[in-house]
LUMNU-812810 format. One record per residue (C-alpha): residue number from 1; x, y, z. Coordinates in Angstrom, 1 decimal. Each point is the difference from the previous one (the first is absolute). Example, Ala and Ser with C-alpha at 12.3 -4.5 7.8 and 13.67 -1.06 7.14 Angstrom:
<kolkes>
> n | X | Y | Z
> 1 | 12.3 | -4.5 | 7.8
> 2 | 1.4 | 3.4 | -0.7
</kolkes>
This chain:
<kolkes>
> n | X | Y | Z
> 1 | 0.1 | 0.1 | -0.3
> 2 | 1.1 | 3.5 | -0.2
> 3 | 0.0 | 3.2 | 1.0
> 4 | -2.7 | 0.9 | -2.4
> 5 | -2.0 | -2.9 | 0.3
> 6 | -0.3 | 0.3 | 4.3
> 7 | -1.1 | 3.7 | -0.2
> 8 | -2.4 | -1.3 | -2.5
> 9 | -1.3 | -2.8 | 2.0
> 10 | 0.4 | 2.3 | 3.4
> 11 | -2.5 | 2.7 | -1.2
> 12 | -2.3 | -2.5 | -2.1
> 13 | -2.7 | 0.4 | 2.5
> 14 | -2.2 | 2.0 | 0.9
> 15 | 0.6 | 2.8 | 1.8
> 16 | 4.1 | -0.6 | 0.3
> 17 | 2.2 | 2.4 | 0.2
> 18 | 3.7 | 0.5 | -0.4
> 19 | 1.7 | 2.6 | 2.9
> 20 | 3.9 | 0.7 | 0.9
> 21 | -0.9 | 0.7 | 4.1
> 22 | 3.7 | -1.7 | 0.9
> 23 | 2.2 | 1.2 | -3.1
> 24 | -0.2 | 0.8 | -3.8
> 25 | 0.9 | -3.6 | -0.6
> 26 | -2.3 | -2.3 | 1.9
> 27 | -2.7 | -0.2 | -1.5
> 28 | -3.6 | -0.2 | 3.0
> 29 | -2.9 | -1.7 | -2.2
> 30 | -3.0 | 1.4 | 2.1
> 31 | -4.0 | -0.7 | 0.4
> 32 | -1.7 | 2.4 | 1.9
> 33 | 3.0 | 1.3 | 1.3
> 34 | 1.0 | -3.8 | 1.8
> 35 | 3.0 | -1.1 | -1.7
> 36 | -0.6 | -3.3 | -1.7
> 37 | 3.6 | -0.7 | -2.0
> 38 | 4.1 | 1.5 | 0.0
> 39 | 2.8 | 0.2 | -2.6
> 40 | 2.7 | 1.5 | -0.8
> 41 | -0.6 | 0.0 | -3.4
> 42 | 3.5 | 0.1 | -1.0
> 43 | 1.3 | -1.9 | 2.0
> 44 | 2.1 | -2.6 | -0.7
> 45 | -1.0 | -2.9 | 0.8
> 46 | -3.5 | 0.9 | -0.3
> 47 | -1.7 | -0.5 | 2.7
> 48 | -4.0 | 0.6 | 1.2
> 49 | -1.3 | -0.2 | 3.8
> 50 | -3.5 | -1.2 | 0.5
> 51 | -2.6 | -0.4 | 2.6
> 52 | -1.0 | -3.7 | 0.8
> 53 | -1.8 | -1.9 | 2.3
> 54 | 1.9 | -1.1 | 2.3
> 55 | -0.2 | -3.7 | -0.5
> 56 | 0.2 | 0.3 | -3.7
> 57 | 2.7 | 2.2 | 0.5
> 58 | 1.9 | -2.7 | 2.3
> 59 | -0.6 | -2.8 | -3.3
> 60 | 1.1 | 2.1 | -2.5
> 61 | 3.6 | 0.9 | 1.5
> 62 | 0.2 | -3.7 | 1.0
> 63 | -0.3 | -1.0 | -4.0
> 64 | 1.8 | 2.6 | -1.5
> 65 | 3.2 | 1.8 | 1.4
> 66 | -0.2 | 2.7 | -2.3
> 67 | -3.2 | 0.2 | 2.8
> 68 | 1.1 | 2.2 | 3.3
> 69 | -1.9 | 1.7 | 2.8
> 70 | -0.6 | 4.0 | -1.1
> 71 | 3.1 | 1.7 | 0.2
> 72 | -0.4 | 2.9 | 2.2
> 73 | -3.2 | -1.4 | 0.9
> 74 | -2.4 | -2.2 | 2.2
> 75 | 1.5 | -3.3 | -1.2
> 76 | -3.6 | -1.4 | 1.3
> 77 | -2.1 | 2.3 | -2.8
> 78 | 2.9 | 0.6 | -2.5
> 79 | 1.9 | -2.3 | -2.7
> 80 | 2.6 | 1.5 | -1.9
> 81 | 0.4 | -1.8 | -3.2
> 82 | 3.6 | 0.0 | -2.4
> 83 | -0.9 | -0.2 | -3.4
> 84 | 2.4 | -1.7 | -1.4
> 85 | -2.1 | -2.1 | -2.1
> 86 | 0.3 | -3.2 | 2.5
> 87 | -4.1 | 1.4 | 1.1
> 88 | -2.7 | -0.4 | -2.8
> 89 | -0.9 | 3.1 | -1.5
> 90 | -3.8 | -1.2 | 0.8
> 91 | 0.7 | -0.7 | 3.7
> 92 | 1.5 | 4.0 | 0.4
> 93 | -2.9 | 0.8 | -2.0
> 94 | -2.6 | -1.7 | 2.7
> 95 | 2.4 | 1.0 | 3.0
> 96 | -0.6 | 3.7 | -1.1
> 97 | -4.0 | -0.5 | -0.5
> 98 | 0.2 | -2.0 | 3.2
> 99 | 1.5 | 3.6 | 2.0
> 100 | -1.9 | 2.1 | -1.8
> 101 | -2.9 | -2.1 | 0.9
> 102 | 1.0 | -0.5 | 3.7
> 103 | 0.3 | 4.3 | 0.1
> 104 | -3.2 | 0.0 | -1.7
> 105 | -2.1 | -2.5 | 2.7
> 106 | 0.9 | 2.8 | 2.8
> 107 | -1.4 | 3.0 | -1.8
> 108 | -3.2 | 1.6 | 1.1
> 109 | -3.2 | -1.8 | -1.6
> 110 | -0.7 | 2.8 | -2.5
> 111 | 3.5 | 0.2 | -0.9
> 112 | 0.5 | -3.3 | -0.4
> 113 | -3.3 | -0.7 | -2.2
> 114 | 0.6 | 2.8 | -2.2
> 115 | 3.2 | -1.8 | -1.1
> 116 | -1.4 | -3.4 | 0.2
> 117 | -2.3 | 1.9 | -2.6
> 118 | 2.6 | 1.1 | -2.4
> 119 | 1.7 | -2.8 | 0.3
> 120 | -2.6 | -2.2 | -1.9
</kolkes>
């Protein structure tokens, strides 16, 4: 997955935005002001940190050496994925979607419904 593909995947969801709250090199992808992904898109190797269900996070880490606890994040709820080709792009896209969905699920009902309707 290239940096452009990663960025496009993160921005493909309703209400998704890219911001730079930490520095101009780190893209933070948010929905309704809440972070669901972050990546330094010009880093080598490219990686992305994503929110994840704690049980699934542990399973993914045990299965894929390129998936580790979230770098500088709560390792129970965040994974960092090194995009070195060892984790299939489809899995990375699924993880991005799951991260987005976890954040949306915690939003107030009216906001959540607007985003869900926009996605259909």
